[in-house]
N, C-alpha and C positions, 0 to 999 in steps of 0.2 A: 352729675359725676361726683364721685366720692373724693373728698379731700384727703390727701395722704398725710400721715403723721411725719413729723420731722425726725429723721433718724439720728440717734445719738443724743437726744435732748433729755430723755427720761422724764422726770417730773419737773424739769425746768420749763419756764416759759420762753417764748421767742420775743425778744425786745428789739424793735427797729429803732435805730439810734439817732433819730432826730431829737434834739434836746432843747429844753427851755434854758434860758440863761440862768446861771448860778454864780455865786461869789465864792472865793476861796480865802479863808482867813489864815493869818500867820501869828505865831506867838514867839516871844523872845525869851530865851532862858537867862536867868539872872545868876551870876556867880556869887557864891558866899563870900562875905567880907573876910579879908585876911586878918589873922591875929596881929595885934600891935607888937612891935619890937620893943623889948624892955629898954628903958633909958640907959641902963648901965652897960648894955652890950655894945661893943664896938663893931662896926661893919668894915671888914677888911677886904678890899677888892682882890680877886685872884689874879695872879700874874698871867699874862698871855704867853704861851710857849713861843719860843723864838722861831721854831720851824713853821708856825702858822702865819703866813703873811697877812697883813691887814688888807681888807677889801677896799679897793679904790672906787670912786664914783664912776670911773670909765669902764669898769669890768663888765663884760657881756654876760647877760643872764644865761643859764644853762639851757640848751636846746632840749625841749620835751620830746621824748621818744615814746611812740605809741606801739602797743602790741598789734599783731596782725589783725585780730578781731576788732580792736578799737579803730584801726585805720579803715577797715571796711565800713563800719558804722558811720564814721565821719564822712567818708567818701559818698555813701548813699545819701545821707542827709544833705550835704552840700550840693549834690547834683540835682536833687528833686524838690527841696523845700520851697523853692520859688515857684514850683508848679502847683502848689497846694493853695487853695483859696478858702477863706472863711465865709460861710453863707449864713446870713441872718434873714429871717422871714417875719412878716407880720400878717396876721389873718384875723378874722372874726369868727367866733363860735357862738352857737345859741346858748343863752344863759338859763333857759327854762323858766324865765320870769317875764310875763307879759310880752312874749315873743321878741324880747330884746336880744341883741348880740353884744358880746364883750370882746375887746381886743385880746389877741394871743400872740406871743412871740416865740420863735423857735430858732434853733441854730444847727448847723451841720457843716460838712466839708465839701469841697469840690476839687476837680482835677482839670487843669488847663489842657485843652485838646489841641488847639492850633492858635496861630497868630491872628486869626479873625475874631477872637474873643469867645469862642465856644467853650463852655465849662460843663464837664460831666459830673453828675451827682445822682443820688437816689431819688426816685419819684416821690417817696414818702417825705423827703426833706422839704420839697416845694409844693406838695399837693395842697390845694386850697388856699395858697398864699395870695394875698392881695398886693403885697410888696415884697420884692426880693432884693437884697443888697449884698453885693459881693465885695469883700475886702481882699486885695491882693497882697503879695509879700512886702511891697514897699509902703504899705499902710494906706494906700489910696482906696476909696470906696466908690463903687459904681453900681447904679441900678441895673438890674438884669431883667430880660424878657424871656419867657418860656418859649423855646423853639420847638420842642417835641417831647413826648413821653410815651412810655410803654409799661402800663401797669403789670403786664404778665411777667416782666423781668425786673420790675422796680427800678427802671433806668429812666433818667430824664436828662435833657440837654438844655441849658440856658445860655444866654449870650449877653456879653457886656461890651460897651463901646469904650474900650481902653486902648491907649497907645501900644503899638506893637512892642516897644522896648521894655514894657513891664509884663509882657506875656511870655512865659517860658513853657512851651508844650512838653508834656511828659513823653517819654519813649515807650511805645507799646512793645511788650514782650509776647510770650506765648504761654499757654496754660496746659497744652497737651502733654508736655514732657516734665511736668512737676513731679517731685518725689516726696513722700512722707519723710520727715526729718530734715528737709531742706530749710535753710535759714531764710526768714522773710522779715520785712520791715514795714511798719505801718506809720504813716504820717497823717495827722488830722488835727482837729480842734476840740478835744474833749473838754467839756465844761467851759468852752470859750477860750481855752488856753491855746493860742495860735501855734500852728505848725509844731506840734509835739511829736517826737519820735519814740516809738516803742518797738521792741524787737522780740522775736520768738522763732518758732519753727512751724512748718506745715504739720498739723497734728493728724489730719486725715484728708482724703480726697473723695470726690464723687458722692458727697452728701446731697440730700434733697432738701430744699428750703421752700416752705409755702410762703407765698406772697399774699398781700391783702386782697388781691383780685381773685383769690381762690385757686390760681394756677401754681405750679411747682417749678422752681428753677432747678435744673439738673447740674451735675458736676460741680457743685459748690465746694469751695475750699474751706476747710476748718483749720483754724490757727489758734495758738495759745498766746500770741502777741496781745498785750493789753489793749482792749478796745472798750470804749465807754461812750455814753451819750455825747453826741457832738462829733464823733468819728465817722458817722455815717456819710458815705459819699467820698471818703478819702482813699488814697491809693494803698494797695498792698504791693510791695516791691521785692524783687530778688536782689541778690548781692551785686548784680551788675547794674543796678539802678533802673531796671526795666519794670514796667507795670505788668503785674500778673493777675491782679484782681482789684475789685472795689469793695471796701469794707461796708457791710450792710446791716448786720444784726449780731446779737449775742444771745446765748442761752443763760438765763438768769432768773432767780426768784425775786431779786431786789431791784433789777434794772441797772446794776453795776457789773463790772467785768468779773467773771468767774473763771477766766482762762479758757473759755469756749467761745470763740468768735467765728464769724462766717463772712466770706467774701465772694462776690459774683465773679466768676472766672473771666479773664480778658478775652477768651475765645468767644464768649457770649457778647461781650461789649463790642468786639470787632465786627460782629454781624449786625448789631442793633444800632450803634451810634451813627454810622454813615446814613442809614435810612432816616433816623430822626433828624439829622441835619438837612437832608435833601427834601424829605417829604413830611416831616413832622410826626410821623407815625411809622410803625413797622407793618409792611405788607407781607403777610404770611401766606403760604400755600394752603389750600384746603382740598379735601377729597370729596366734599359734598355729602358727608355723613352727619346728619343732624342730631341723632339720638341713638344711644346704645345702652345695653344692660350688661353690667359686669357679672361674669360667671366664673366658676372655678377653672374653666378651660379657655376662656377668652372673652371677647366682646360680642354680644348678640346684637345684630343691627336691627334697630326698631324703625327708623325712618331715614329717608334720603332726601336731599335737595332735588326738587323736580327738575329734570333735565340737567342735573349737576354731573360732575366728573364720575362719581361712583355709579350713578344710575345709567349714564351713557356707556360705561364699561360693562354693564350687565349685572351689577351687584343687586342683591335683593334684601328688602326689609320686611316688616310685618305687612300682611295683606288685610285690607278691610273687605270683609265678605258681607254682602247684602242679601238678606233672606226675607222671604215673604211667608208669613204665618197667618193662619186663619184663627181669629178670636171671635167665636160666636158667628154672627152673620157678617163680620167685617174681615177684610184681608189687610193685615198690618205689615209694614216693612221694618225689619230690624237689621242692625249692623253688629257684626262680631269680628274680633281680631284673630286672624289665623297666623300663628307663629311658626308653624311647622316648616315652611319653606324659607325662613329667614337665614341669612348667612351668619356664621360664627367666625369672627376675625381671630386668627391665632398667631399671625406673624406679618411683619412688613419687611420686605427685602431680606428675608431669611432670619430676622431677629424676632424672637417670640414677644408677644405683647399680652399682658394680663389685665392691665388697667387702661382707662381712658387717657391717663397722662402718658403712659408708655406709647400709646398710639400717636398722640399729638407730638411727642418728642421726636418720633421717627419721621412723621410727615413734615414737621417744621424744620428739620435739618436740611430740607430741600428748598428749591425755589419754584415759583409758579412756572409751569411749562415742563417741569421734570416729571419723570414717570416713577410711580411707586408700585412695586409688585406686592399685592396684598394676597396673602394666603388665607383661604376660608374653608370651613367645613360646611357642606350643604347636603342635607339629607344623606348623611353618612358617607359622603364622597369629599375628597380633598381637591380644591381647585386653586390655581394661581391666576389672579385677575390683575392685569396691568391697568393702572389708573393714571391718566394724565392730569396732574394737579392744576387747579385754577388759582387765580389770585383771590384772596379773601376780601370780601366787600365790607 
C-alpha cells in the first residue's frame, strides 16, 4: 500500500514530539552604574501633596481585574493542569560498537483518564521503553506499566498505582463540531518544563498524519498553539476545558515549533482508549481483502482471505490459471495470473475510495459484525456486494 504524503507540510518534516531531556539557561541583566551626585549639590526632598494620603500598613492591595480572554485562559489552566502528567522514559539503543547497547532517556506528556490510574499518551513516547516514570501535578513520581497500544493511531495507555486523591481525570469533549478559527489550549511538558500552557487557534481540520506504522490517521487537527518536543501526549483543549485532541507532532525543519502542530482528534481517542484499557489492543473489523492494486479508478482486488468475509460474499480477486504445455517430448504445467475477472472496488457505503487508506478508513469506522456495502466494477458491470465484517485476528 502506498504511504500518503502529509497534507500541508510542504518541505517540512514531521517531528513526533518525544523529547530528550534538555536544560534551560537564564541570564541576568546588569543595570549601568548611576553617576555620582556632586558634593556641592544639595538634595532637597519634594513635599508630599496634602491631598495624597499616606498609605498605611493595613491598606488592602488592589484587586486585579482580568480581561475576558485572560479569565478564560486562567480558567482552562486551573481546571486541567492537574490532569497533565510528565512522562520520563529510559530505554537502551544499539551503539553500533561490538553489539553494545547504550542507555537513552526521553520525555513526553500524558493525560489522566480515570481514578484507576490510566494515563493516555502517544505510543511513540513509550515505545521501546524499559522504564516509564510518571510525575503527577503534586510532584509525586510513580512507575508505570504499559496497558495497551495501537501503532496505527500512535495511541498508548499506561497505568500508575497512585492514590485517587492525586488523580484528576480530564473531561472528554467532541471533535466532530470543531471549527477553524476556534480557540484552543495546549498543556504539556516542553523541554521538561512541567504543565506549560500555550494558546492558539485551530488552523485547519481533516488533515492526514502518517504514523510510524505506515498507516494514516484521519481527521487530524492542525493548530498554531506552540508545541515543542515534550508536548507529545498532552491535551489540546477547548475554551470549556474539554479535551478535543492529543498533541502528537509538528511540521518543522529543525524539530522546534514553527506554528504548525497536529493533534489526534478526541473522536479517535474515544474509540481507541476503551479497547486499550479492556483488551490491550484495538480489535478492528476486516473485510478479508488481503491485497489490492491502486488504479486511477479504484482498488483492483488481487487476493482474498480464504473463506473470509469478502470471499463468502462473492467478491473476486485474481485467478491462478494452470496450463499444460508441451515442451519437446515433455508435458509441463505452468501457472499464470488472470486479472480480467477481478473486482475493482470504487466505493464503500456510497463513499468513493481511491486509495487503500480510504478503504481501511471506511471499514474501520464500523465494528465486527457490521455490514459494509462495497461497490465494485466487474467486467464492465457495476455491483453492490454486502460484506459482513469479521474481527481482525
